[in-house]
C-alpha positions as CSV (number, residue, x, y, z in Angstrom):
1,X,-10.7,300.1,175.8
2,X,-12.9,300.6,172.9
3,X,-16.6,299.3,172.8
4,X,-18.1,298.5,169.4
5,X,-21.8,299.8,169.6
6,X,-24.9,297.9,167.9
7,X,-28.4,298.7,168.1
8,X,-28.3,295.7,170.6
9,X,-26.2,297.1,173.1
10,X,-26.4,300.9,172.8
11,X,-29.1,301.4,175.2
12,X,-26.7,299.6,177.9
13,X,-23.3,300.6,176.9
14,X,-24.1,304.4,176.2
15,X,-27.4,305.4,177.6
16,X,-27.5,303.6,180.8
17,X,-23.7,304.0,181.4
18,X,-22.5,306.0,184.4
19,X,-20.1,308.8,183.8
20,X,-19.0,310.2,180.5
21,X,-19.1,308.2,177.2
22,X,-17.6,309.4,174.1
23,X,-19.0,307.9,170.6
24,X,-17.3,308.0,167.4
25,X,-19.7,307.6,164.5
26,X,-17.4,306.3,161.7
27,X,-17.4,304.3,158.5
28,X,-14.3,302.2,157.0
29,X,-14.5,304.2,153.6
30,X,-14.2,307.6,155.5
31,X,-10.3,308.9,155.2
32,X,-11.0,311.6,157.9
33,X,-12.4,308.7,160.0
34,X,-9.2,306.8,159.7
35,X,-7.3,309.7,160.6
36,X,-9.4,310.5,163.7
37,X,-9.3,306.8,164.9
38,X,-5.9,306.7,166.5
39,X,-6.7,309.9,168.4
40,X,-9.9,308.2,169.7
41,X,-7.8,305.2,170.6
42,X,-5.5,307.4,172.4
43,X,-7.9,309.1,174.5
44,X,-9.4,305.5,175.4
45,X,-6.0,304.4,176.5
46,X,-4.9,307.4,178.4
47,X,-8.2,308.1,180.1
48,X,-9.7,305.0,181.5
49,X,-12.4,306.9,183.5
50,X,-14.0,307.7,180.0
51,X,-16.1,305.0,178.4
52,X,-15.3,305.2,174.6
53,X,-17.4,303.7,171.9
54,X,-17.3,303.6,168.1
55,X,-20.4,303.1,165.8
56,X,-20.0,301.8,162.5
57,X,-22.6,303.9,160.5
58,X,-22.7,301.4,157.6
59,X,-23.6,298.6,159.9
60,X,-25.9,300.7,162.2
61,X,-27.6,303.2,160.0
62,X,-30.4,303.5,162.2
63,X,-28.4,304.9,165.3
64,X,-26.9,307.5,162.9
65,X,-30.5,308.5,161.8
66,X,-31.4,308.5,165.6
67,X,-28.9,311.2,166.2
68,X,-29.1,312.9,162.9
69,X,-25.4,312.0,162.0
70,X,-25.2,313.7,158.4
71,X,-21.3,313.8,158.1
72,X,-18.6,311.8,159.6
73,X,-16.5,311.5,161.6
74,X,-19.0,312.8,164.5
75,X,-17.8,312.6,167.9
76,X,-20.7,312.7,170.8
77,X,-20.4,313.1,174.5
78,X,-22.9,311.4,176.3
79,X,-23.5,312.3,180.0
80,X,-26.5,310.6,181.9
81,X,-27.8,309.2,178.8
82,X,-28.2,312.8,176.9
83,X,-25.9,314.2,174.2
84,X,-23.7,316.8,176.2
85,X,-21.3,317.8,173.3
86,X,-20.8,317.2,169.5
87,X,-18.2,317.5,167.2
88,X,-18.1,316.9,163.4
89,X,-15.4,316.4,161.1
90,X,-11.7,315.8,161.9
91,X,-10.4,317.4,165.2
92,X,-7.4,317.5,167.2
93,X,-6.7,315.4,170.3
94,X,-6.8,318.6,172.3
95,X,-10.4,319.3,170.7
96,X,-11.5,315.8,171.8
97,X,-10.1,316.3,175.3
98,X,-11.7,319.7,175.5
99,X,-15.0,317.8,174.9
100,X,-14.6,315.9,177.8
């Protein structure tokens, strides 16, 4: 299951979440984001123990600024409310899994 994140639910869904949280910062106009999206969806489906979230930076620019997202797609792995790993640009499924 993919969780769509906004400034309203970010604290609860990401920072207060137990376990590992994968966050995908994306935008509808971004072609690499569109190419990464099915990979993120597969990871969510195949790993129900990982919470997977997506943040549309056009709708939530303050969250992108808060985490200094300058290029998209950007993936961040959060553990205990802290950024644990970060990846910028289109990456393979294996690279996403290696982050987790």
